[in-house]
N, C-alpha and C positions, 0 to 999 in steps of 0.2 A: 361381299354383300350380295352379289348376284347369285352365288351359290345357295345362299340362305333363302332367297326368293324362290329359286327354282326348286328347292326341296319343299318349301311350304306349298307352292302351287301343285307339285306332284302329290303331296299328301292329301291336299283338298280335292283334287281331281280323283284320287283313289277312293277316298271316303265318299265322294258324290256319286261315282259310278256304282259302288257296292250298295249304297242306299238306293239308288234308282233301279238296280237290278232287282233287289228284293220287292220294292214297291210294285214294279211292273209284274213280276212273277205272281205275287198275291193277287193283284188286280185280274190278271189273265185267268188264274186259277178260279177265282170267284165268278168270273163271267162264264167259265165252263160249267161250274156247278149250278148256276142259275139256269143256263141252258138245258143241262141234263134233267134237272128238276121239272122244268117246264114241259119238256117233250116226253117224259115218262110218267105213267100213272103211279108208279111206285119205285122207291129207290131200294135196292136190295142190299142185304148185309154183307154181300160180296163186293160192294162198292170199293173202288180202288181210290185211295186218297191222292189228291193232287198237291197237297201241301205238307207231306211227310218231312221234308227237310227244313221247312220254314220255322218250326218249333215255335219260341216265344214271339217271334216277329209277327206270326200270323194271329195270335190269340185275341188281341184287342179288335181287329177287324173282324175276325169270326164272331165274336160276341156281339158286335154291332149289327152284323149281317142277320145273325140268329134272332136277335131282338125285333128287327125289321120284318122278317119273315113271319114271326109269330104275330106281329101286329097286323099283317095283312091276312093272317089265317092261311098261310101258304105251308101246309103241313109237309109236302115233298121237299121243299127247299129247307125248312126247319130241320127235317130228319138228316138230310145230307149234311147241313152244316154242323149238326150235333156230332156226327161221325168225324168230320174233319177236325172239329175242335178236340175230341178225344185223342186223335192222332197227334195233333199239335202238342197237347199236354204231355203225352208220352214222350215225345222227342225232347220237350223242354225239360222234363224231369229226368232224363237219362244222363248218365255220366259218360265221360270219355271211354271209359272201360266197358260200356254197354249195359251196366246196371241201370234199371229203372227203379227210381225210388218213390214213384207214386203210381199207384194202380188206380184204375178208374173206380170211383167210389159210388156212382149213382146207379140207378136201377138199369138192368139190362134191357135193351129195347128190341122189340122185334121189327120186322119190316114195315109194320103199320102202326106205329105208336101213336096214341091220340095226341091232339093239341094240348090237352091238360097235362099229359105226362111230359111232352116237350117243354111246356112252360115251366113246369117244376125243375126239370133239368137245367133250363137256362137260368132261373133263379139261383139254383145251387152253384153252377159254374160262375155266374157273376159275382156272387158273394166270395167264393174262393179267390177269384182274380182280384177283387178289391182288397181282401185281407192279405194276399201274399205276392202281389206284383212287385214289391220291393225286393224279393228274393231272386228276381230275374233281371237280365241286363236292361238297361234304359233303352228307349226307343231308337236313339242315335247309335247305338252299339250294334250295327247291322252284322258284324263279323261273327257274333255268337248269338245263339238262340236258346242256349241251355241255362239252367238255373245255377246260381253260385253256390257251391258247396265249401265248407270249411276244409282247409287242407288237413289231411291226417298226417300226424308225426311219425 
């Protein structure tokens, strides 16, 4: 009986540490993105993603932050979050073999996209997430951030 309890505790601890890792990684990345957007007058398209590996795990948080940035009329932050969101989608839609099955569908943005364009991009991304979030792992499945694909025979 003690071994069963030990295994349960080990599994719970492993899950908790993994979940905490991704939560803190995404929080830290969002804080860095906010700081960079605040201190720079423009975010460049050469912007380096901080959440490349977060994949699906970051999408709900990025959408929420994107919406809040737009509500505050913070164009720099909204632009940076838009690029992070694209990177998260790309990772979430890739397969283990490296194939990406979703290419970005929205308008191409230059370094100074208007708030109106960013609002349209947000609306589109939010709609896609609401329609397709069931294709991705649930929030508690921190060990994977990629879309579920049917197995080929």
